[in-house]
N, C-alpha and C positions, 0 to 999 in steps of 0.2 A: 241353029246357033243359040236360040234362047233355051232350049232344053239342055243343051251342054253347060251352059253357064249355071244352071240350077243344080245340075248334077255336081258341078265343082263346088258350088257353095255348100251344097248338103254333105259333101265330103269333108269340107272344112270343119263344119259343125260337128260331125261325127268323130273326127279326129280330136278336136277340142274336148269333146265329152270324154272320150276314152283317156285323154291325158290327165283331167282332172280327177277321174276316178282312180287312176294310178298313183296320184300324188297322195290322196287321202289314205289310200291303203298302205303306202309306204309310211305315212304319219302315224297311222294307227299301229303298225308294226313296230315302230320305233318307239312310241309311248309304252306299248307293252313290254318292251325290253327294259326301259327305264322303270317301269313299275315292278318288274320282277327283281332289278337290282336294288331299289329301295327297299322292297319286302325283305330281301335278304339282308340288308343292312339294319332293317328293323329287328329282324329276328337275332342277329348278332349282338346289337346293343341290349335287347331285352335279356338275352342270356348273360350278358356281362353284368347288367344291373342286377339280376337275380341271383347271380354268383356273389357280387359286392354285398347285397343285402343279406345273404346266408352268412357271409364273413362278418358282417357287422353285428348280426344278432347271435354270433358264436361266443357263448359265455366265457369261453376259454381265451378269447382275444380281447375281452373287455379291459380296460385300465384297472390295475389293483390299487385300492386306496384303504385308508385306516379309518375308522369311526369313533366318535366319542357321543355317548348318549348324553343328551341335555337333561340336567337335574336342577332342583332349587336348593339352595344351601345358604347358610349365613354368609354374609359378606362384610368385610372390615377394610376401611381405607386408613392409611396411617400417614400423617406428615413426619419426615425424617429430618431430624436436625442434630448438630453436634453441640454437647454441652460439657461441663466439667464438674467433677466432684469436689465437694468442700464440706467443712464443718461450720457450726455456727460460731465457733470460737478459733478463728485462725487470724492471729493478730501480727501486723507488722509494727514493730516498736521503733520509734523515731526519737532522736535527741530533741529535748525542747530548748536546748541553747547550743550555740556554737562554741567550740573550744577543743582542746587537746584531751585525749583520753588518759587519764592518770592511773586508772586501775580498772581490771576487768574481773569480775566475780562469778561469771557464768558463761559455759561454752556449749557447743552443740551436743546433743544428746542428753543434757542435764535436765532433770525436773525441777521446776521452780512453781512458786506460788504467787498469788496476785499481790503486788506491792513490794515483792523482793528486788532488791537493787542488783541490777545485772552489771552495771559499769558505773564508773565515776568519771565526770568530767573536771578538769583543773577548775577549781573555784577559790583559789588563794586570795584573789583580789576581794571578793565579797566577804571572805572570812575575816580579812583584816578589818574591813568596814564593821563587821559584826562585833569583833572584839571591842573597837572603839565606842560603839553604840551601847554595848552591854557595860563597860565602864561608866559611861555618862548615865546610864539608867539606874546604876546601883547607887551613884551619888544622889541622883534626882529623887530616887525612891526613899533613901535615908533622910534627905532633906523634907520631903513630903511627910514622912512619919513624925518628924519633930514638930513641923509646922501644924500638923494635925493634933498633936498632943497639946500644944500650946493653945490651939483654937478651942480645943474641947475644954481648956481651963479659962477660956474667955481672955487669953493673953495674946497679945499681938494683933495685927489688922487682918481683916478679911482678904485684903488684896494680896498680901504675902501668902496667905493659905492657897487662895485660887491660882496664883502663879506657879507655885510649887506642884499643885495638883495637875494643871494644864502641862507643865513640862514633863511630868512623869508620863502622863497619857500619851503625849506626841512622841516620846522616845519609844514607849511601848508600841505604837503602831508602826514606827519606823522599823524596829526590830522585827515585828511580825511580817512586814512587807518584804524585808530583806531575807527572811528565813524562806519565804516563798521563792523568792529568787534563787537562793542557794540550792533549794529542793530540786530546781529545774536542771541543775547540773548532775543529777543522778537519774540514769537511765533505769526504769523500773518495769517490771512485768506487769502487764494490765490484766493478765488472767492467770489461773492456775493451768499448767500444762507442761511441755516439753520444748526446750529449744531446738528449732530445726534449722535455724540459720543463725551465724554470727558474722557480721561483716565489718568488724572494727578490730583494731589492734592498739595495744598500750603505745602511746606516742603518736598515734595517728589523729587526724583532724576529723571531727564531726560536725554536722550541722542539722537544722531542723528541715532541710530539703526532703520534701515528700517523696522524691525519686529515690532516695538514699536510706533504706532501712537499716538501722544498727542491728536489730534482732528480729528473728521472727519465732514467735511463741505459738505452738498449736495444741489445741486441746481437741482431739479428733473423736468428738462425740456428736450426737444431733446431726447426723450426716444429712446433707442435701445435694441435689444435682441441679444445676441451673444452666438455662441455655436462651439464646436469643432467637426468636422466631420472626420470620418475615411478616411485615405489615399485612401482606396479602391474606394472611390466614387469622386477622385479628377477629373476624366475625366467627370463626370456626372453633377456635380453642376456648374452652370454658373450664372454670372450676370442677373438679371431679371427673374429667375426662380421664380414661383409661391410658396408661403409659406402659410401654415396654422400654426398659432401660438396659443396654448391653454395654459391658465393659471388655471391649475387645482384647485388651492386653492380658487380661486374666480369664477370658472366655466365660464369663458369667452373665446371665440375663435375669432380670427380675421384674415382676409386674408390680405397678403402682399407680398413683393417680396424680393429677394436677393439683397441687396444693395453693399455688399463688400464680396469678396473672396479672402483669403489670398494666396500669391504665395510662403509660406514659410510652409514646413512640420516640425512640432515639432519632433526631432529626439528621444525624451522620449517615447512619446505615439503614434507616427506616425499619427498625425492628423493635419488639418488646419483649420483655423478660419474663420467663416463667420458671417457676421452682416446683421440685417435689421432694418430699423427705423420704428418708430410707430408715429402715429398721437397723438398729445396731447388731452386731454379731457378724457381720458379713467379712470374712477374712480376706487378707491380701489387698485391701483398698487403701489407696494413698491419695493425699490431698492434690487437687488439680489433675487428677486421672481424667482422661478422655472418656466420655459417656456418650453413645449413640443412643438418642431419644426418638421413640416412635410414638407420635400422639395419634390416638384413635379418634379421628374427627367425624367419622362417618360409619354406621353400623345398621344392617338390616337383617333380619332372621331369615327372610325368603327372597332370594334373587337368582335369576338365571344367569349362568356364568359360562363364559368360554375362554379358552386361551387366546391371549393376545395375537399369538403368531398366526392364527387361523383367519384373522379378521384382514380383508382386502378392501381395497378403495378404488372407485372409479369416479368418473365426472358427476355421478347421480349421489354418490355417498359411500357408506360402508356396507359390506355384504360378506356373508359366508356361503360356503357350498353345503347343502343338505342333500340327503339321499331320499328319493321318492320313487314310486313304482311308474315305469313307462313300457307299455307293450309287454307286460307281464315280467320285465325285467327291472333291475335297479339302475337308476340313472341320477346324475348330479345335476342340481338345479341352483342357481344363484338365488340367495335369500337375502334381501335387504334387511339391515338391522339398525336400530337407534341404540347408541351406547350411553352408559352412565359412567360411574366412576371406574377407574382401573388401579390395580395395585398388585405389584409383585408378579407380573406377567398374567394376570387374570383380569378379564373386563366383565363389568355387569351389563347385561342386555336388558334394556328398558322395554323394547318392542321389537317383534319380528320372529322371535323363537318361543316355543313352548316346551314344557316338560315332556320328555319321550322323542322329541326331535333327534334326528341322527346327523351330526355335524361331521363333515369330513375333516379329519385332523392331520392325515398323512396322505400325500399325493395330490393336494389341492392346487399346487402351483401352476399347472398347465392345463387344467380342465376346461372344457367347453360347456356353456349351459345346454343341458339336455343330453351330455354324453353319458353313454352306458359304462357302468362301473362294476366292479366285484370286489369284495372284501372277504 
């Protein structure tokens, strides 16, 4: 019985051994199958990647871009303001005394000279006073002459002589003062020139109101353009700065310089005045004509420049795309730049680019850093 038991136990061990061996064989077979499948997948992926790489490095499929070679040129920055044309003798003529216009001696288009009477304001009241004073003065003058002759002959009293003299001189001063008053009733031209405006009529009322000019007389010579410039540019605009003055209405542009810079800031609009003188002989110009002034406040003979539209920004700052070599092909790379002044669509690059660099100027909008390109 003992022998039988051992045989049964040995048989169980043998069965267990054969069973474990069978499981390992099955596992090994399964793993080999998985290995084969993974190897096949690896080969497929490697083939796909190889194909994609070949497609990526196919120059015919590179993104097409346009280039602009970086160069160093002169760079100018201008401040642009609006001004107006005027002459040094553009006179608004006002009445010095209120009253009714009794006569008009000049009208629009007529040439006049300095001191010429343009119109007469009714001064009858003062003329009546003048006649009365002149009569009194004639009598006082005759009386004084008689007293003087007597006094010279030592006849009569000194008091009578001095009284007649004082009376005559007093009347003389009154007449002189009244003449000045009467003269204010004449509207006179302050300059030689041409009557450009006439805002009065015979029978109409005039006054010394500075808002109501009776005439405008213009001597259109010694021309100048004046403009108001923002206080922000007060440290940049200086005497002698180059100016470009454009008259858009007649499509003429001239180059000149700043001849006057005001030292006064207008507290109302925070601007200061500048002026430039123009040469005579420029045709078709008219007083108060609009002039576009460009003030050259910055100049350098050597500046790296790029078009403003190729400059892009991200959280780190400004950058452009430049072309460099990558794996024997051309690729686009982000190049950070530090900018200076900009004007008329052109920016000055202070740092980041050098002469000879190739900046992408066409097709830069959707580029990725390091992307292959062609041009």
